[in-house]
C-alpha positions, 0 to 999 in steps of 0.5 A, a space after each residue: 654829773 649824776 647829781 645834776 642829771 637827777 635833779 633836772 628831771 626831779 624838779 620838772 616832775 615836781 611841777 608838771 602842771 607849770 611846765 606843761 602849761 608853759 611848754 604847751 603855750 610857748 610851743 603851741 603858740 610861739 608867736 600867737 601866744 606871744 603878744 610881746 613878740 607881735 608888738 615889737 
């Protein structure tokens, strides 16, 4: 179990830019920043 738990945070810490950008955009504008949802 420890292996999986340690791998999760490690992968995220490796690319914080990608995660931060995606997480922020999705969280900040879940509907505003989602053209696919608006068009549907």
